[in-house]
C-alpha positions in Angstrom: -0.1 0.2 0.0 2.8 2.6 0.5 4.7 1.8 -2.6 1.8 2.4 -4.1 0.0 5.8 -2.7 4.2 7.0 -3.3 3.7 6.1 -6.8 0.9 8.5 -7.4 2.5 10.7 -5.1 6.2 11.1 -6.7 6.9 11.4 -9.9 10.0 9.7 -11.2 11.0 5.4 -11.1 10.0 3.1 -7.8 12.3 0.1 -7.7 11.4 -3.3 -8.1 10.8 -4.3 -4.7 10.2 -8.3 -5.6 13.2 -8.7 -7.7 17.5 -8.1 -7.4 18.7 -3.9 -6.4 19.8 -2.3 -9.5 22.6 -0.8 -7.7 25.4 -2.6 -4.9 23.3 -3.0 -2.5 26.2 -4.4 -0.4 28.7 -1.2 -1.4 30.5 0.5 2.1 29.1 -2.6 4.2 30.8 -6.0 5.2 29.0 -8.0 3.9 29.2 -10.2 6.8 27.9 -14.3 6.5 24.6 -14.9 8.7 24.9 -15.5 12.0 23.8 -19.2 11.9 24.0 -22.1 9.4 21.6 -24.2 7.7 22.1 -27.4 9.0 21.8 -25.1 12.8 18.4 -23.3 11.5 17.0 -27.1 10.6 17.4 -28.8 13.4 16.5 -26.4 15.7 13.1 -26.3 13.8 12.7 -22.8 12.6 10.2 -22.6 10.5 11.4 -22.0 7.2 10.2 -18.0 7.1 11.7 -17.0 10.1 14.8 -18.1 8.5 16.2 -14.6 8.4 18.9 -13.0 9.7 17.4 -12.7 13.2 17.0 -16.7 13.4 20.1 -17.4 16.2 17.8 -14.5 18.6 14.2 -16.8 17.6 16.7 -19.9 18.8 18.0 -18.1 22.1 13.7 -17.3 22.1 12.5 -20.8 21.8 15.3 -21.8 23.8 14.2 -20.1 26.9 10.7 -20.4 26.6 11.5 -24.9 26.5 13.3 -23.9 29.8 10.6 -22.0 31.8 7.6 -23.9 29.9 5.2 -22.9 32.9 6.0 -19.3 33.0 7.6 -18.4 29.3 7.2 -14.0 29.9 10.4 -15.6 32.2 12.2 -14.5 28.6 10.8 -10.8 27.9 14.2 -10.2 27.2 15.0 -12.9 24.5 11.7 -11.9 23.5 13.0 -8.3 23.6 16.6 -8.8 21.9 14.7 -10.4 18.8 11.5 -7.8 18.1 14.7 -5.1 17.7 16.6 -7.0 15.6 13.4 -7.3 13.3 13.1 -3.6 14.0 16.8 -2.7 12.8 16.1 -5.1 9.9 12.9 -3.8 8.7 14.5 0.1 9.2 17.3 -1.3 7.2 15.3 -2.5 4.3 13.5 1.1 4.3 16.4 2.7 4.1 17.9 0.0 0.6 14.1 0.9 -1.0 14.6 3.9 -0.1 18.6 4.1 -1.6 17.5 2.6 -4.3 14.4 4.6 -5.4 17.0 8.1 -5.4 19.7 6.7 -7.6 17.3 5.8 -9.9 15.8 9.2 -10.2 19.8 10.9 -10.8 20.4 7.9 -13.1 17.1 9.3 -14.7 18.2 13.0 -14.0 21.3 12.8 -15.8 19.7 11.2 -18.6 17.9 14.3 -19.2 20.9 16.2 -19.1 22.5 14.6 -21.7 19.3 14.4 -23.8 19.1 17.6 -23.1 23.1 19.0 -23.6 23.1 16.4 -26.7 
């Protein structure tokens, strides 16, 4: 919904949300791998839709909930860490989308300026 509203409000090209980024999204980043391997995620029985950058914190949360079973509310620290990681990941993805959109608009402006100069 937000992307659709943005396309109605602002002119210019927009990144393909489901596609591969056109520009290098790891420029300036170390490109660190995921904190846990696929084998560890399978062994911990993490659902496929939860296997993201925060999966290592989800493993800790599930382990705490199993340990504190009758009262899983004792795992608030682990839950907070997992939720914060998910929030930070969402913020980073939103920033990457905006960066991609601005780079696409910049490229379009450069093309128009080159056509006007020619």
